[in-house]
C-alpha positions as CSV (number, residue, x, y, z in Angstrom):
1,V,13.9,-3.0,8.0
2,D,11.1,-5.4,8.9
3,S,9.9,-7.1,5.8
4,K,7.6,-9.3,7.9
5,A,5.6,-6.6,9.6
6,V,2.8,-7.2,7.0
7,K,1.8,-10.6,5.8
8,R,-0.5,-11.6,3.0
9,K,-3.5,-13.6,4.4
10,K,-5.1,-14.6,1.1
11,E,-4.4,-14.7,-2.6
12,T,-6.0,-12.0,-4.6
13,E,-6.8,-11.4,-8.3
14,Y,-4.1,-9.7,-10.4
15,Q,-4.8,-6.0,-10.0
16,K,-3.8,-4.8,-13.5
17,K,-7.2,-5.4,-15.2
18,L,-9.4,-4.3,-12.3
19,S,-11.1,-0.9,-11.9
20,K,-10.2,1.4,-9.0
21,E,-13.2,0.2,-7.0
22,E,-12.5,-3.5,-7.8
23,R,-8.9,-3.1,-6.6
24,Y,-10.0,-1.9,-3.2
25,I,-12.6,-4.7,-2.9
26,N,-10.0,-7.3,-4.1
27,L,-7.6,-6.3,-1.3
28,Y,-10.2,-6.3,1.4
29,D,-8.9,-8.4,4.3
30,A,-5.9,-9.6,2.2
31,F,-3.2,-8.6,4.7
32,S,-2.4,-8.9,8.4
33,A,0.0,-7.0,10.6
34,D,2.5,-9.5,12.1
35,G,5.1,-7.3,13.6
36,N,5.0,-4.9,16.6
37,V,4.5,-1.5,15.0
38,D,3.2,0.3,18.1
39,G,4.3,4.0,17.9
40,K,6.8,3.4,15.1
41,S,7.3,5.6,12.1
42,I,7.1,3.4,9.0
43,I,8.3,4.0,5.4
44,L,6.2,1.8,3.1
45,L,7.9,1.1,-0.3
46,D,5.7,0.5,-3.4
47,D,7.2,-0.3,-6.7
48,F,4.4,1.1,-8.8
49,Y,1.5,3.5,-7.7
50,T,-1.6,3.3,-9.9
51,T,-4.7,3.8,-7.8
52,G,-3.1,3.6,-4.4
53,A,-5.3,0.7,-3.4
54,T,-2.4,-1.5,-2.1
55,S,-0.6,1.3,-0.4
56,Y,-3.7,2.7,1.2
57,T,-4.8,-0.8,2.4
58,I,-1.5,-1.6,4.0
59,A,-1.0,1.9,5.5
60,R,-4.5,1.8,7.0
61,L,-3.7,-1.7,8.5
62,L,-0.5,-0.4,10.0
63,K,-2.2,2.6,11.5
64,E,-5.0,0.5,12.9
65,S,-2.3,-1.8,14.4
66,G,-0.7,1.1,16.3
67,A,1.9,2.6,13.9
68,G,2.7,6.2,14.7
69,E,3.2,7.4,11.1
70,V,3.2,5.7,7.8
71,H,5.0,7.4,4.8
72,L,5.0,6.1,1.2
73,I,7.9,6.0,-1.2
74,T,7.1,4.8,-4.7
75,L,9.3,4.2,-7.7
76,A,6.9,4.9,-10.5
77,T,3.4,6.2,-11.1
78,R,0.8,6.7,-13.8
79,N,-1.2,9.0,-11.4
80,R,-2.6,11.9,-13.4
81,Y,-1.9,14.4,-10.7
82,A,1.9,13.7,-11.2
83,Y,1.6,13.9,-15.0
84,G,3.3,17.0,-16.3
85,F,5.2,17.6,-13.1
86,F,8.1,15.5,-14.2
87,K,9.0,16.7,-17.7
88,E,10.3,14.1,-20.2
């Protein structure tokens, strides 16, 4: 586990009230890769997946920094594609 492979470079607005497009803009250049990820397979953990802006931004950064593979595990979602798949 390397909890320091990605570092926040700047403070951003709280995402909850932003639109999907605003979330991506809000996160632009907000993170930097600080660890050596060259060729590594990475599992990215996200507590809540809404639009995917945070996960996408960090995964893209890791790939651009040389990561071999980036996989996402999330604990909760409101994604409409998942709705109905998990019955209540």
